[in-house]
VEXGU-343514 format. One line per field, with one value per residue (C-alpha): x, y, z; residue number from 1; chain. Coordinates in nm, 3 decimals, decimal comma. Example, Ala and Ser with C-alpha at 12.3 -4.5 7.8 and 13.67 -1.06 7.14 Angstrom:
VEXGU-343514
east = c(1,230  1,367)
north = c(-0,450  -0,106)
up = c(0,780  0,714)
seq = c(1  2)
mol = c(A  A)
***
This chain:
VEXGU-343514
east = c(3,953  4,158  4,404  4,677  4,569  4,670  4,406  4,255  4,207  4,024  3,775  3,721  3,676  3,445  3,230  3,195  3,074  2,821  2,679  2,834  2,829  2,816  3,022  3,097  3,367  3,662  4,029  4,310  4,631  4,577  4,280  4,563  4,632  4,218  4,176  4,474  4,259  3,920  4,110  4,214  3,827  3,702  3,483  3,217  3,244  3,165  3,379  3,133  3,319  3,195  3,289  3,245  3,240  2,906  2,789  2,922  2,769  2,420  2,483  2,539  2,199  2,010  2,104  2,040  1,674  1,616  1,756  1,706  1,991  2,339  2,489  2,877  3,085  3,409  3,661  4,007  4,159  4,057  3,850  3,763  3,606  3,507  3,298  3,109  2,909  2,622  2,547  2,605  2,423  2,130  2,070  2,167  1,766  1,583  1,744  1,908  2,146  2,491  2,847  3,092  3,471  3,739  4,112  4,303  4,677  4,921  4,874  5,218  5,074  4,707  4,678  4,982  4,812  4,951  4,833  4,520  4,441  4,077  3,928  3,636  3,486  3,487  3,315  3,025  3,010  2,590  2,502  2,589  2,464  2,806  3,173  3,488  3,853  4,035  4,378  4,468  4,462  4,368  3,971  3,956  3,742  3,499  3,447  3,322  3,074  2,962  2,904  2,670  2,501  2,443  2,358  2,063  1,957  1,661  1,626  1,866  2,111  2,478  2,788  3,131  3,421  3,800  4,102  4,436  4,633  4,892  4,631  4,518  4,912  4,965  4,867  4,709  4,473  4,127  3,880  3,534  3,228  2,860  2,735  2,414  2,079  1,958  1,863  1,500  1,335  0,954  1,008  0,631  0,443  0,077  -0,116  0,041  -0,081  -0,397  -0,430  -0,369  -0,613  -0,909  -0,807  -0,855  -1,193  -1,347  -1,234  -1,553  -1,300  -0,965  -0,741  -0,339  -0,054  0,187  0,569  0,916  0,927  0,659  0,872  1,237  1,042  0,921  0,549  0,388  0,133  0,090  0,008  -0,255  -0,407  -0,464  -0,606  -0,887  -0,915  -0,941  -1,181  -0,977  -0,841  -0,472  -0,207  0,135  0,409  0,687  0,890  0,607  0,474  0,491  0,406  0,024  -0,054  -0,116  -0,469  -0,623  -0,961  -0,883  -0,539  -0,627  -0,262  0,008  0,005  0,115  0,281  0,216  -0,003  -0,418  -0,672  -0,854  -0,538  -0,495  -0,887  -0,921  -0,681  -0,828  -1,135  -1,062  -1,084  -0,774  -0,479  -0,276  0,127  0,303  0,643  0,615  0,825  0,592  0,790  0,727  0,656  0,393  0,252  0,274  0,105  0,183  -0,100  -0,353  -0,222  -0,491  -0,663  -0,937  -0,765  -0,608  -0,282  -0,152  0,240  0,426  0,758  1,094  1,290  1,165  1,303  1,071  0,751  0,625  0,909  0,726  0,352  0,241  0,095  -0,205  -0,080  0,275  0,436  0,779  0,913  0,938  0,638  0,608  0,626  0,357  0,103  0,126  0,024  -0,279  -0,423  -0,445  -0,611  -0,793  -1,199  -1,284  -1,409  -1,670  -1,648  -1,971  -2,018  -1,651  -1,551  -1,805  -1,698  -1,368  -1,424  -1,626  -1,325  -1,178  -1,412  -1,407  -1,046  -0,887  -0,560  -0,570  -0,293  -0,308  -0,329  -0,301  0,080  0,348  0,440  0,546  0,296  0,143  0,550  0,533  0,111  0,215  0,600  0,291  0,102  0,430  0,541  0,252  0,326  0,671  0,940  1,242  1,165  1,429  1,426  1,617  1,424  1,185  0,907  0,960  0,998  0,688  0,491  0,640  0,496  0,187  0,083  0,268  0,089  0,326  0,197  0,531  0,749  1,133  0,965  1,033  1,365  1,393  1,609  1,311  1,491  1,803  1,652  1,961  1,972  2,182  2,106  1,855  2,130  2,391  2,079  1,947  2,247  2,295  1,941  1,939  2,242  2,107  1,760  1,906  1,504  1,363  1,312  1,460  1,415  1,551  1,362  1,540  1,503  1,748  1,913  1,888  2,074  2,383  2,481  2,609  2,542  2,893  2,749  2,635  2,980  2,957  2,679  2,825  3,124  2,950  2,689  2,396  2,124  1,950  1,654  1,736  1,394  1,514  1,260  1,377  1,176  1,511  1,452  1,537  1,169  1,042  1,249  1,111  0,743  0,822  0,964  0,668  0,379  0,590  0,861  0,663  0,817  1,162  1,348  1,715  1,974  1,689  1,672  1,915  1,811  2,248  2,399  2,410  2,287  2,188  2,109  2,479  2,579  2,506  2,617  2,943  2,912  2,884  2,443  2,205  2,014  1,631  1,472  1,119  0,940  0,552  0,319  0,327  0,662  0,627  0,554  0,779  1,095  0,986  0,990  1,240  1,405  1,309  1,354  1,754  2,015  2,203  2,170  1,941  1,854  1,542  1,488  1,245  1,118  0,815  0,705  0,890  0,637  0,436  0,367  0,275  -0,035  -0,199  0,043  0,019  0,186  0,490  0,368  -0,011  -0,241  -0,283  -0,691  -0,593  -0,407  -0,493  -0,423  -0,428  -0,814  -0,789  -0,482  -0,716  -1,053  -0,782  -0,636  -0,998  -1,118  -0,808  -0,891  -1,208  -1,147)
north = c(4,678  4,399  4,541  4,320  4,260  4,011  3,761  3,952  4,268  4,008  3,897  4,247  4,392  4,075  4,188  4,541  4,430  4,158  4,529  4,476  4,715  4,512  4,202  4,052  3,907  3,867  3,850  3,582  3,471  3,349  3,563  3,914  4,008  4,005  4,205  4,499  4,486  4,581  4,890  4,999  4,990  5,097  5,374  5,122  4,818  4,840  4,566  4,523  4,354  4,082  3,983  3,580  3,421  3,250  3,644  3,731  3,405  3,491  3,841  3,739  3,579  3,843  4,091  3,887  3,807  4,169  4,286  4,017  3,994  3,796  3,815  3,805  3,664  3,619  3,419  3,228  2,947  2,677  2,741  3,090  2,906  2,572  2,911  3,006  2,672  2,672  2,981  2,830  2,553  2,773  2,976  2,628  2,478  2,779  2,856  3,186  3,307  3,390  3,350  3,307  3,332  3,171  3,172  2,887  2,739  2,801  2,515  2,294  2,312  2,196  1,852  1,804  1,913  2,265  2,527  2,635  2,434  2,249  2,129  2,361  2,263  1,937  2,027  2,227  1,999  1,853  2,224  2,438  2,428  2,426  2,463  2,518  2,540  2,766  2,662  2,915  3,284  3,274  3,070  3,309  3,597  3,333  3,106  3,413  3,513  3,155  3,110  3,398  3,297  3,003  3,118  3,342  3,124  2,844  2,759  2,948  2,895  2,969  2,882  2,870  2,993  2,906  3,004  2,947  3,248  3,220  3,252  3,585  3,696  3,525  3,855  3,776  3,969  4,054  4,231  4,311  4,118  4,259  4,044  3,836  3,756  3,494  3,180  3,063  2,783  2,661  2,285  2,203  2,116  2,287  2,013  2,059  2,373  2,277  1,996  2,245  2,450  2,151  2,154  2,487  2,553  2,200  2,277  2,345  2,385  2,556  2,652  2,825  2,754  2,973  2,906  3,096  3,082  3,314  3,539  3,450  3,448  3,835  3,636  3,841  4,086  3,713  3,493  3,767  3,838  3,392  3,459  3,666  3,494  3,153  3,287  3,111  3,116  3,166  2,987  3,003  2,837  3,007  3,118  3,244  3,487  3,806  3,698  3,771  4,022  3,854  4,126  3,954  3,844  3,546  3,485  3,176  3,212  2,950  2,618  2,306  2,191  2,589  2,708  2,852  2,573  2,744  2,694  2,290  2,240  2,413  2,200  1,904  2,008  2,136  1,980  2,112  2,241  2,469  2,468  2,787  2,750  2,528  2,210  2,051  2,006  1,779  2,092  2,192  1,816  1,636  1,296  1,278  0,980  1,233  1,550  1,699  1,386  1,515  1,711  1,708  1,862  2,113  2,135  2,448  2,474  2,587  2,295  1,958  1,752  1,881  1,742  1,415  1,411  1,472  1,440  1,327  1,562  1,493  1,810  2,003  2,262  2,306  2,671  2,984  3,091  3,432  3,309  2,992  3,276  3,558  3,198  3,094  3,431  3,504  3,179  3,117  3,246  3,442  3,155  3,150  3,002  3,138  2,877  2,764  3,113  3,179  2,843  2,935  3,305  3,073  2,881  3,199  3,329  3,019  2,938  3,284  3,337  3,364  3,450  3,517  3,939  3,968  3,937  4,063  3,785  3,781  3,772  4,138  4,276  4,137  4,323  4,641  4,580  4,528  4,813  5,048  4,964  4,944  4,585  4,717  4,669  4,369  4,115  3,846  3,583  3,337  2,978  2,889  2,973  3,332  3,255  3,095  3,347  3,622  3,448  3,371  3,753  3,996  4,058  4,079  4,293  4,294  4,027  4,018  4,182  3,829  3,639  3,309  3,006  2,840  2,524  2,442  2,585  2,779  2,942  3,228  3,330  3,674  3,922  3,876  3,820  4,212  4,396  4,213  4,310  4,655  4,746  4,627  4,794  5,103  5,272  5,050  4,949  4,641  4,411  4,089  3,883  3,643  3,404  3,416  3,118  3,142  3,465  3,352  3,218  3,506  3,833  3,916  4,080  4,309  4,467  4,467  4,670  4,893  4,965  5,078  5,221  5,024  5,110  4,731  4,694  4,335  4,259  3,931  3,772  3,643  3,348  3,162  2,866  2,682  2,775  2,585  2,252  2,281  2,328  1,978  1,850  1,979  1,820  1,496  1,478  1,455  1,748  1,616  1,953  1,822  2,096  2,344  2,559  2,888  3,062  3,236  3,537  3,635  4,027  4,105  4,516  4,494  4,268  4,523  4,774  4,692  4,608  4,965  4,977  5,111  4,857  4,915  4,643  4,588  4,348  4,502  4,549  4,896  4,962  4,778  5,104  5,349  5,129  5,048  5,371  5,471  5,220  5,284  5,718  5,597  5,631  5,323  4,975  4,929  4,591  4,510  4,263  4,120  3,933  3,712  3,395  3,024  2,819  3,042  2,815  2,822  2,720  2,577  2,266  1,928  1,662  1,526  1,281  1,406  1,491  1,872  1,836  1,718  2,092  2,184  2,471  2,585  2,516  2,151  2,008  2,176  1,978  1,649  1,741  1,666  1,406  1,233  1,318  1,195  0,863)
up = c(1,289  1,514  1,831  1,993  2,349  2,622  2,732  3,061  2,839  2,569  2,867  2,902  2,589  2,515  2,837  2,705  2,396  2,567  2,734  3,115  3,334  3,652  3,776  4,141  4,203  4,477  4,298  4,418  4,243  3,937  3,813  3,890  3,550  3,504  3,802  3,663  3,319  3,495  3,662  3,405  3,241  3,636  3,469  3,175  3,391  3,755  3,992  4,363  4,572  4,790  5,125  5,023  4,602  4,720  4,783  4,434  4,248  4,426  4,323  3,997  3,973  4,183  3,944  3,654  3,790  3,853  3,502  3,272  3,146  3,178  3,525  3,594  3,872  3,899  4,119  4,133  4,119  4,392  4,711  4,529  4,243  4,485  4,634  4,407  4,342  4,605  4,409  4,071  4,148  4,256  4,001  3,735  3,969  3,817  3,453  3,535  3,263  3,477  3,351  3,548  3,561  3,735  3,644  3,719  3,746  3,459  3,210  3,231  3,616  3,561  3,677  3,919  4,225  4,232  4,459  4,449  4,219  4,128  3,840  3,848  3,531  3,585  4,000  3,832  3,503  3,640  3,739  3,460  3,096  2,933  3,095  2,878  3,027  2,786  2,767  2,457  2,377  2,073  2,139  2,453  2,308  2,059  2,432  2,607  2,330  2,325  2,689  2,657  2,419  2,567  2,910  2,762  2,482  2,529  2,911  3,065  3,318  3,395  3,218  3,343  3,186  3,283  3,184  3,297  3,449  3,099  2,896  3,016  3,010  2,665  2,365  2,003  1,807  1,952  1,692  1,793  1,728  1,789  2,023  1,861  2,012  2,222  2,008  2,082  1,903  1,912  1,784  1,741  1,418  1,310  1,377  1,747  1,811  1,643  1,905  2,178  2,034  1,999  2,399  2,503  2,395  2,490  2,822  3,046  3,401  3,229  3,521  3,408  3,587  3,539  3,678  3,650  3,219  3,222  3,393  3,223  2,867  2,920  2,906  3,102  2,904  2,713  3,022  3,119  2,746  2,774  3,136  2,970  2,648  2,803  3,079  3,311  3,720  3,727  4,006  4,018  4,156  4,357  4,022  3,889  4,107  3,945  3,604  3,671  3,926  4,233  4,217  3,956  4,098  3,887  4,059  4,304  4,464  4,468  4,412  4,595  4,917  5,140  4,802  4,915  4,952  4,657  4,415  4,496  4,498  4,204  4,031  4,137  4,027  3,684  3,326  3,184  3,337  3,087  3,235  3,135  3,226  3,457  3,568  3,786  4,090  4,375  4,589  4,359  4,221  4,589  4,514  4,140  4,091  4,224  4,096  3,890  3,831  3,623  3,392  3,078  3,049  2,818  2,915  2,709  2,794  2,601  2,735  2,554  2,841  3,077  2,841  3,079  3,346  3,644  3,500  3,172  2,942  2,743  2,445  2,478  2,277  2,305  2,211  2,393  2,584  2,500  2,121  2,182  2,380  2,076  1,859  2,042  2,130  1,795  1,701  2,025  2,047  2,335  2,606  2,860  3,194  3,405  3,662  3,682  3,789  4,036  4,138  4,241  4,357  4,614  4,703  4,746  4,969  5,138  5,173  5,232  5,383  5,778  6,081  6,444  6,425  6,774  6,806  6,616  6,332  5,937  5,774  5,920  5,875  5,497  5,431  5,567  5,355  5,045  5,180  5,183  4,851  4,706  4,532  4,362  4,529  4,464  4,733  4,770  5,021  5,164  5,220  5,502  5,675  5,558  5,184  5,201  5,398  5,177  4,863  5,059  5,130  4,969  4,605  4,353  4,045  3,829  3,692  3,806  4,177  4,342  4,337  4,515  4,507  4,437  4,304  4,507  4,814  4,925  5,302  5,280  4,899  4,953  5,063  4,803  4,515  4,719  4,693  4,283  4,226  4,317  4,155  3,834  3,856  4,110  4,049  4,275  4,661  4,705  5,054  5,177  5,377  5,641  5,901  6,186  6,087  5,679  5,783  5,984  5,635  5,441  5,711  5,601  5,301  5,502  5,490  5,108  5,115  5,365  5,169  4,825  5,027  4,907  5,023  5,072  5,334  5,511  5,714  5,976  6,118  6,451  6,592  6,772  6,558  6,244  6,159  5,897  6,023  6,332  6,167  6,077  6,328  6,545  6,341  6,153  6,424  6,754  6,881  6,928  6,857  6,653  6,691  6,551  6,847  6,788  7,137  7,169  7,267  6,928  6,880  6,507  6,547  6,700  6,408  6,144  6,340  6,345  5,904  5,911  5,856  6,062  6,252  6,406  6,625  6,641  6,916  6,891  6,580  6,643  6,559  6,225  6,066  6,145  6,102  5,728  5,667  5,835  5,606  5,287  5,371  5,460  5,130  5,282  5,399  5,706  5,889  6,068  6,365  6,379  6,696  6,630  6,796  6,745  6,724  6,415  6,099  5,757  5,676  5,440  5,415  5,249  5,386  5,269  4,958  4,988  4,802  4,729  4,792  5,135  5,208  5,567  5,799  6,179  6,210  6,076  6,268  6,558  6,453  6,395  6,728  6,920  6,734  6,847  7,222  7,145  7,036)
seq = c(1  2  3  4  5  6  7  8  9  10  11  12  13  14  15  16  17  18  19  20  21  22  23  24  25  26  27  28  29  30  31  32  33  34  35  36  37  38  39  40  41  42  43  44  45  46  47  48  49  50  51  52  53  54  55  56  57  58  59  60  61  62  63  64  65  66  67  68  69  70  71  72  73  74  75  76  77  78  79  80  81  82  83  84  85  86  87  88  89  90  91  92  93  94  95  96  97  98  99  100  101  102  103  104  105  106  107  108  109  110  111  112  113  114  115  116  117  118  119  120  121  122  123  124  125  126  127  128  129  130  131  132  133  134  135  136  137  138  139  140  141  142  143  144  145  146  147  148  149  150  151  152  153  154  155  156  157  158  159  160  161  162  163  164  165  166  167  168  169  170  171  172  173  174  175  176  177  178  179  180  181  182  183  184  185  186  187  188  189  190  191  192  193  194  195  196  197  198  199  200  201  202  203  204  205  206  207  208  209  210  211  212  213  214  215  216  217  218  219  220  221  222  223  224  225  226  227  228  229  230  231  232  233  234  235  236  237  238  239  240  241  242  243  244  245  246  247  248  249  250  251  252  253  254  255  256  257  258  259  260  261  262  263  264  265  266  267  268  269  270  271  272  273  274  275  276  277  278  279  280  281  282  283  284  285  286  287  288  289  290  291  292  293  294  295  296  297  298  299  300  301  302  303  304  305  306  307  308  309  310  311  312  313  314  315  316  317  318  319  320  321  322  323  324  325  326  327  328  329  330  331  332  333  334  335  336  337  338  339  340  341  342  343  344  345  346  347  348  349  350  351  352  353  354  355  356  357  358  359  360  361  362  363  364  365  366  367  368  369  370  371  372  373  374  375  376  377  378  379  380  381  382  383  384  385  386  387  388  389  390  391  392  393  394  395  396  397  398  399  400  401  402  403  404  405  406  407  408  409  410  411  412  413  414  415  416  417  418  419  420  421  422  423  424  425  426  427  428  429  430  431  432  433  434  435  436  437  438  439  440  441  442  443  444  445  446  447  448  449  450  451  452  453  454  455  456  457  458  459  460  461  462  463  464  465  466  467  468  469  470  471  472  473  474  475  476  477  478  479  480  481  482  483  484  485  486  487  488  489  490  491  492  493  494  495  496  497  498  499  500  501  502  503  504  505  506  507  508  509  510  511  512  513  514  515  516  517  518  519  520  521  522  523  524  525  526  527  528  529  530  531  532  533  534  535  536  537  538  539  540  541  542  543  544  545  546  547  548  549  550  551  552  553  554  555  556  557  558  559  560  561  562  563  564  565  566  567)
mol = c(A  A  A  A  A  A  A  A  A  A  A  A  A  A  A  A  A  A  A  A  A  A  A  A  A  A  A  A  A  A  A  A  A  A  A  A  A  A  A  A  A  A  A  A  A  A  A  A  A  A  A  A  A  A  A  A  A  A  A  A  A  A  A  A  A  A  A  A  A  A  A  A  A  A  A  A  A  A  A  A  A  A  A  A  A  A  A  A  A  A  A  A  A  A  A  A  A  A  A  A  A  A  A  A  A  A  A  A  A  A  A  A  A  A  A  A  A  A  A  A  A  A  A  A  A  A  A  A  A  A  A  A  A  A  A  A  A  A  A  A  A  A  A  A  A  A  A  A  A  A  A  A  A  A  A  A  A  A  A  A  A  A  A  A  A  A  A  A  A  A  A  A  A  A  A  A  A  A  A  A  A  A  A  A  A  A  A  A  A  A  A  A  A  A  A  A  A  A  A  A  A  A  A  A  A  A  A  A  A  A  A  A  A  A  A  A  A  A  A  A  A  A  A  A  A  A  A  A  A  A  A  A  A  A  A  A  A  A  A  A  A  A  A  A  A  A  A  A  A  A  A  A  A  A  A  A  A  A  A  A  A  A  A  A  A  A  A  A  A  A  A  A  A  A  A  A  A  A  A  A  A  A  A  A  A  A  A  A  A  A  A  A  A  A  A  A  A  A  A  A  A  A  A  A  A  A  A  A  A  A  A  A  A  A  A  A  A  A  A  A  A  A  A  A  A  A  A  A  A  A  A  A  A  A  A  A  A  A  A  A  A  A  A  A  A  A  A  A  A  A  A  A  A  A  A  A  A  A  A  A  A  A  A  A  A  A  A  A  A  A  A  A  A  A  A  A  A  A  A  A  A  A  A  A  A  A  A  A  A  A  A  A  A  A  A  A  A  A  A  A  A  A  A  A  A  A  A  A  A  A  A  A  A  A  A  A  A  A  A  A  A  A  A  A  A  A  A  A  A  A  A  A  A  A  A  A  A  A  A  A  A  A  A  A  A  A  A  A  A  A  A  A  A  A  A  A  A  A  A  A  A  A  A  A  A  A  A  A  A  A  A  A  A  A  A  A  A  A  A  A  A  A  A  A  A  A  A  A  A  A  A  A  A  A  A  A  A  A  A  A  A  A  A  A  A  A  A  A  A  A  A  A  A  A  A  A  A  A  A  A  A  A  A  A  A  A  A  A  A  A  A  A  A  A  A  A  A  A  A  A  A  A  A  A  A  A  A  A  A  A  A  A  A  A  A  A  A  A  A  A  A  A  A  A  A  A  A)
***
């Protein structure tokens, strides 16, 4: 069965083929034909008009992270397309499957500096898994199908499809095709599997390091079973949160620059570190020479390029983590490491996370949010102190419930992502936690939430400074607060109300729970501004380039200062 359709209609039919129910975007001249086709299918594909194209890219990303499906965003040529770039790069760094569809000027006008012409395929080449520019309507359908296949297969990531405007108007035969399943190729030999099993069975002090790949592969159950079978403690990276239950006794917290001392000291003392879908980021590893220096390393990842890239592995298995763990769980005998587990429990007791409970603070708000939502909300964040506090104090018990820009560290990511997550998971309470600096970046997306009455909760930690940068300036730059003070006259509650949202201001601890309860009960978008001290810090912390075993907290800092004063 085939039909004669325009290129724009083919794009919409291909989206329907792929099971797309929601797209995020912003129209413009070159993409008008596509939007006209979307209008004809508005009962099948819901289009969310964001306030800015960057918000559309982040929303598609958040939708993908929360649902496991491919997110879709659209923009017109020129500045519309370039406004997607930060969102595409964010998705690329965190391996998120997104298809970005842009339109470009007519084919005869390409390369002539035409109005709103940009080589967006060239611009995004380093930050996409693949990019296409479609100049012939006859290859349009297959190109879109390939884009979805590439985005979701292997290590996921964003794919760009740029279509010239005349292609969207041209007519061509279209035949529906059943979409292919994503492809995951396991590339290891039986001997490599046996080597891994030997390492696992010979370990006396094993430790699991869980990364974002565990979430992306849907391997949460396998990770949990593997931890029990190996009888090992578990830490995670920022991106791995929720793949392992944050309330499980085996869980020691996040590893790295702002990881727990239990995780950092435990990994520093283990004799086998098993990395599950993790890339050994510099924020995790710190000083490469001293990282897990007593341990052999078994690295399991879907991307062969990650093996030995940052940290040299003693053994590796390249394949989809869920598949690999299924094999290991079938063949690994039950292990027992009583003394090692007892030692890790002692570390957890000796070095718990702590904060000043006498005043309103970020950690207190997050703990109350976790209690009210029972750890089951979808939490998005922006980037900075609030992001680290969320990772430390909210115990995620399910995968795909913590959405944050880990690799790129994109300020302004959270609100768009939260809108996308809520569109994909309407059954979930969806909360974005942002600092005042980050919130300014894309707070216009509150207008998107109010336009569609999307019940997201926006919490702003307002300390009137760029908190994380100020923390570095305090610790490493002699208290020189260059351009990090935001003590101006911006009223976030009035901004939110002006954009059609409910607003609540919190200045005391006793106001937190009533505000959260009101926001959760509200059937629409709510902003909660929480005014917190400007000099609250995220601890523990590892100095840049330092060993993770040398993580310090406020008490350690005080001892250092006292020792320095005495000398």
